[in-house]
C-alpha positions, 0 to 999 in steps of 0.5 A, a space after each residue: 930548603 935553600 929557596 932562591 932570591 926573587 927579583 924582587 928580593 934582590 932589589 930589596 937587598 939593594 934597597 935596604 942594605 942587607 949586606 954582609 960584612 967581610 968578617 964572619 962565621 958564614 959570609 954570604 956567597 953569590 947564589 944562582 937565581 932560582 924560581 921562588 918556592 910555596 912558602 909564605 908563612 913561617 912559624 917560628 917555635 922556641 920551646 925553653 929548656 927542651 932537652 933532646 934526651 927528654 924527647 928520645 926517652 918519651 918517644 912517638 908515643 908519649 911525645 907525638 907532636 914532635 915526633 910527628 915533626 920528625 917523621 914528616 919533616 927535617 930536624 935533628 935532635 943533636 943541634 947546638 946552642 950559642 957556644 958562650 952561653 947556654 941561657 935564654 936571653 942570649 940564644 934568643 937574641 942569637 935566633 933572632 940575629 943570626 949572630 954569636 954572643 960575643 961583642 968582641 967577635 961582632 956578636 949581638 953582646 947580650 950576654 946577660 939573661 935579664 932585661 936591663 932596659 936597654 936595647 940589643 944596639 946598645 949591647 952590640 955597640 952598633 946597629 944590630 939587624 933581626 929577622 924581624 927587620 928583613 920581613 918587615 922591609 919586604 912588606 911582611 907582617 911580623 908578631 912575637 908571642 912569649 911567656 916571658 916579659 924580658 923579651 921586652 929587650 926585643 920590642 924596644 930593639 925592632 919595635 917598628 918591625 914587630 906589629 904584635 908584641 904579646 906577653 902571656 905566661 899562660 902557654 895555652 893561652 899564647 897557643 890560642 891566640 897563635 892558632 887564631 891568628 894563623 886561621 883568620 890573618 897569617 903573618 909572614 913570620 910569627 915568633 912563638 916562645 913557650 916557657 913550661 919545660 923551663 919552668 919546671 926544670 928550675 923549680 924541680 929539676 930538669 930530669 924530674 917527672 914534672 919536667 917531663 910532665 911540662 915537655 908532654 904538655 907543650 907537645 899536646 900544644 905543639 900538636 894543636 898547632 900542627 892540627 890547625 895547620 893541617 885543617 887549612 889548606 892555605 897554611 898546609 901549602 904555604 906555611 913552614 914550622 921551624 922549632 927549636 930551644 934556647 938550651 936544655 938542663 942539668 939539676 935545676 939550672 943550665 948556665 954551665 956552657 960546657 955541659 952537654 945537656 945544656 947545649 944540646 937542643 932540637 932543630 926541627 922543620 915541617 911543613 910546605 916543600 920540607 922533606 919528609 922524615 930526613 936528618 938535617 946532617 944528611 941532608 946537608 953533609 957539609 955540616 959537622 956532625 958534632 957527636 957529643 962535641 961543643 964545636 966552636 965558631 971556626 971550621 965546619 959548623 953544626 946546626 945551631 939554634 941561631 941558624 933560624 933567622 937566616 932559614 927563615 929569610 931563606 924560605 921566605 925568598 929573602 936575604 940574609 939578615 944584615 951583619 948575621 954570621 950563622 947561616 949567613 949564606 943561607 946554606 942550610 937546606 930542607 929538601 
């Protein structure tokens, strides 16, 4: 769903300096102006440690919400994480900035998976823009709900652009809070991070019965969010859900960035204006269908979790994140 930049969005680009550098994976190209679409809100969801193989194994009967998104939306179970790391903070930073990890190639520089008390800007050696910044600059309100306190890195880095930052290890409580906000005061961008699969994978193994049970519990939580959207006409007609993961997992971890089970992630979209039952690679034939490969950042690109930032900007009719490289041309179509 490549939505056009409205005149206001173009003016915003000039006003806040959201322009792209000349070097990057996917520099912004000139795009024709078309009427803006109906999307007013985006709910971005990251399910920590979600293995696509488990979703395939469970099928529509035992993971109905994930498969509803596949059936009623546009997605793939063969997207990719960041090339450099298959850990939580590096990949979530990529989702929010549209940058690779490596500082030397203009990445966000967050290579460690622990919060050392600094900022993304310090890690990169320069100011790093985020999707929150773009939405806030347009006058939109934002929120970040997370199950891990190390996401405080993002509050320190972009606190002025995040209107609500909420941490709760209880995933069900996080989802209840998000559902309440969607109904009472939907924000332009709500980012929700859920942790149950990752927690079970580390404790019991990423192919264990406990891990599968955690994926199914998360599916029920996702189902409650989708049901909330469908029950309310404003959300049904004006909200898009984008779901991905930071990494998968093998045995009890996920640090080996060269392991397929770690770097293969889902990327699902559902909601207002999104094509029904379409594969993202089919909708975007210029993308690299990676099979089991782990493509680098040169040449044609697969769908990546880091495409999320500029996809959110695109569906909201906003310019790309400043300094971003992943999907910076907003070429990932959803219809």
